C-alpha positions in Angstrom: -14.6 -3.0 -2.7 -14.9 -6.6 -3.2 -10.9 -7.4 -2.8 -10.8 -11.1 -2.8 -12.8 -11.1 -6.2 -10.2 -9.2 -7.9 -7.3 -11.6 -7.3 -9.6 -14.7 -7.6 -10.7 -13.9 -11.1 -7.6 -11.9 -12.0 -5.9 -13.1 -15.3 -2.4 -12.1 -14.6 0.8 -13.9 -13.4 2.0 -11.5 -10.9 1.1 -8.0 -10.8 -2.1 -7.7 -8.3 -1.8 -11.3 -7.2 -0.4 -10.5 -3.8 -2.7 -7.8 -2.7 -2.7 -5.7 0.6 -5.6 -3.8 1.6 -6.3 -1.2 3.9 -9.2 0.8 5.3 -6.8 3.9 5.6 -3.2 4.7 5.3 -0.9 7.6 5.1 -0.2 6.8 1.6 -0.1 3.7 -0.4 3.4 4.3 -1.5 4.7 4.5 2.0 3.4 0.9 2.7 4.6 -0.2 -0.7 8.0 1.4 0.0 8.4 -0.9 3.0 7.1 -4.1 1.0 9.9 -3.3 -1.5 12.5 -3.0 1.0 11.3 -6.4 2.3 11.6 -7.9 -1.2 7.9 -8.5 -1.3 7.2 -10.7 -4.5 7.2 -8.5 -8.0 3.6 -7.0 -8.8 2.7 -6.7 -5.2 -0.2 -4.1 -5.0 -1.0 -1.8 -1.7 -4.6 -0.7 -2.1 -6.4 1.7 0.5 -10.0 3.1 0.6 -8.5 6.1 2.2 -5.1 8.2 2.0 -4.8 10.6 5.1 -1.4 12.0 3.2 -1.9 11.1 -0.4 0.4 13.1 -2.4 1.2 13.7 -6.5 3.8 15.0 -8.1 5.7 18.0 -6.8 5.1 17.2 -3.5 1.4 18.3 -3.9 -1.6 17.1 -1.9 -3.8 14.1 -3.7 -7.3 14.2 -2.6 -8.1 10.7 -1.8 -11.6 10.4 -0.2 -13.4 6.8 0.0 -15.0 5.8 -3.4 -11.8 6.4 -5.2 -8.8 4.1 -6.4 -5.4 4.6 -4.5 -3.1 1.6 -5.4 0.6 1.4 -5.7 2.6 -1.5 -7.4 6.0 -2.7 -6.6 8.3 -3.4 -9.4 11.8 -4.1 -9.8 12.5 -3.4 -13.3 15.8 -3.3 -15.3 17.5 0.1 -15.5 16.8 0.9 -19.0 13.1 0.5 -18.6 12.8 2.6 -15.5 11.9 6.0 -17.7 9.1 4.0 -19.6 7.2 3.1 -16.2 5.4 6.5 -16.3 4.2 5.8 -19.6 3.2 2.5 -19.0 0.8 3.7 -16.2 -0.6 6.0 -17.9 -1.6 3.8 -20.9 -2.5 1.0 -18.5 -5.0 3.4 -16.6 -6.3 4.8 -20.0 -6.9 1.3 -21.5 -8.2 0.1 -17.6 -10.7 2.9 -17.6 -12.1 2.5 -21.4 -12.1 -1.3 -21.0 -14.5 -1.1 -17.9 -16.7 2.1 -18.4 -16.2 2.9 -22.2 -15.0 6.2 -21.3 -12.3 7.5 -23.6 -9.2 9.2 -22.2 -6.2 11.3 -23.0 -2.9 11.8 -21.8 -1.4 15.1 -20.5 2.6 15.1 -20.1 3.7 13.9 -18.2 1.4 11.7 -16.2 -2.0 12.8 -16.1 -5.0 11.2 -17.5 -8.0 13.3 -18.7 -11.4 13.0 -19.4 -12.8 15.8 -21.5 -9.8 18.0 -20.6 -10.3 17.4 -16.7 -8.1 15.3 -14.6 -9.2 11.8 -13.3 -6.2 10.2 -12.7 -2.6 10.9 -11.3 0.3 9.1 -11.2 3.4 9.2 -9.2 6.5 7.0 -9.6 8.9 6.5 -6.8 12.1 4.6 -7.1 15.6 3.4 -5.4 18.3 3.1 -8.4 21.7 3.5 -9.0 23.5 4.3 -12.4 23.6 0.6 -13.1 20.7 -0.9 -11.1 17.4 -0.7 -9.9 16.3 -1.6 -6.1 12.9 -1.0 -6.9 9.9 0.9 -8.5 6.7 2.0 -6.9 3.9 3.0 -9.7 1.4 5.0 -7.4 -1.8 5.6 -8.9 -4.7 7.8 -8.1 -8.2 7.4 -9.6 -11.0 9.8 -9.3 -13.8 6.7 -9.5 -17.2 7.6 -7.3 -16.0 10.6 -5.6 -18.4 13.5 -5.7 -16.4 16.4 -7.2 -18.8 18.8 -6.0 -18.1 18.0 -2.5 -14.2 19.2 -3.3 -14.5 22.5 -4.6 -11.0 23.3 -4.3 -10.5 20.8 -7.5 -14.1 21.0 -9.1 -12.5 23.3 -12.0 -9.8 20.9 -12.8 -11.1 17.5 -11.6 -13.3 15.1 -12.7 -14.8 11.6 -12.1 -15.9 8.3 -14.0 -19.0 8.4 -11.8 -19.5 12.0 -13.1 -18.8 11.1 -16.7 -20.7 7.9 -17.1 -23.7 9.3 -14.8 -23.5 6.1 -12.7 -21.6 4.3 -10.0 -18.4 2.5 -11.6 -17.2 -0.9 -10.2 -13.5 -0.3 -8.7 -13.1 -3.8 -8.6 -13.5 -4.3 -11.9 -11.3 -1.4 -13.1 -8.6 -2.3 -10.8 -8.9 -6.0 -12.4 -8.7 -4.4 -15.7 -6.1 -2.0 -14.8 -3.6 -4.6 -13.4 -4.1 -6.8 -16.5 -3.0 -3.7 -18.7 -0.2 -3.2 -16.5 1.2 -6.7 -17.1 0.8 -6.8 -20.8 3.0 -3.5 -20.9 5.5 -4.4 -18.5 6.2 -7.6 -20.1 6.5 -6.1 -23.3 9.2 -3.7 -22.5 10.9 -6.8 -20.5 10.8 -8.4 -24.0 12.9 -5.3 -25.3 9.6 -3.5 -27.0 9.3 0.2 -27.0 6.0 1.5 -25.8 6.8 5.3 -26.4 5.2 5.7 -29.7 1.6 4.5 -28.1 2.4 6.7 -25.4 3.1 9.9 -27.3 0.2 9.6 -29.7 -2.0 9.8 -26.7 -0.5 13.0 -25.5 -2.9 16.1 -26.0 0.0 18.2 -25.1 1.7 18.1 -28.4 1.3 20.6 -30.7 -0.3 23.0 -28.4 0.8 26.1 -27.3 2.0 25.6 -23.3 3.2 26.8 -20.2 6.2 24.9 -18.3 7.1 25.6 -14.8 10.5 23.8 -13.8 11.7 24.8 -10.4 11.5 28.5 -10.1 11.5 28.9 -13.8 8.7 29.3 -15.9 8.9 28.9 -20.1 6.5 29.5 -23.0 6.2 28.1 -26.3 4.9 25.1 -28.4 4.9 21.7 -27.1 6.5 19.9 -30.1 7.2 16.7 -29.4 9.1 14.1 -26.8 12.6 12.6 -26.4 13.2 9.1 -26.4 13.1 9.0 -22.7 10.1 10.9 -22.9 11.3 14.1 -21.7 9.2 17.1 -23.5 10.5 19.4 -26.2 9.6 22.8 -26.2 9.9 25.2 -29.2 10.1 28.7 -27.7 9.2 31.6 -29.7 12.9 32.6 -30.6 13.3 29.2 -32.1 15.3 27.5 -29.6 14.4 24.1 -28.7 14.2 23.5 -24.9 14.1 19.7 -23.2 12.5 18.9 -19.7 12.7 16.1 -17.8 10.1 17.1 -15.5 7.6 19.9 -15.1 4.2 21.4 -14.7 2.6 22.1 -17.6 -0.4 24.1 -18.6 -2.2 24.0 -21.8 -2.8 27.6 -23.1 
């Protein structure tokens, strides 16, 4: 990865301008957290060729071999915008991928990016916040770029990579650059008081589908009817009851 050229040709004001690059880390979120606690500039991005303890939502392992993108961006958002950062990240990934490769992506609630029904990206948002303010937010993004899915049979049935979808190697440098540009555009809109909810909602393949939702130790079945203003999933059960989920694991039927 040509890290120097990412920032040298990057058309952003702050996201990605302060780049920290590592050959191997436990997790880019771990390094980014240290940066946030030290008040590194907003938009600081931590990139790693490989993560030894990469993780996704619900404390699941995230397979992160070389050839992929593992990046975490440090932000200091207003409290009112914290819930929208997962939406921001998903949209930025979708647009960055399409701009770089032409591959069309879909979004699955709450934060997966799919290509042809298979997962190509996962997003992990971590934050330290109180009722009134946010100390920091970490937007962790893992994109399957040039990995050989066949080498990882444990995820082959549910995951894909951009190289597999396009039939050729994809420039991670160009993809990161486009990702940072799209993230900054969306973040500046949030700062200006604009909503990105409708754009995110319109890309969700989850809505209108019969789904299983696992939340904690409980499982629910119904139709994913819509999302609330904070991005929560609204599930219509067979008995007509409408349930709201702030987080959970969704399986499309």
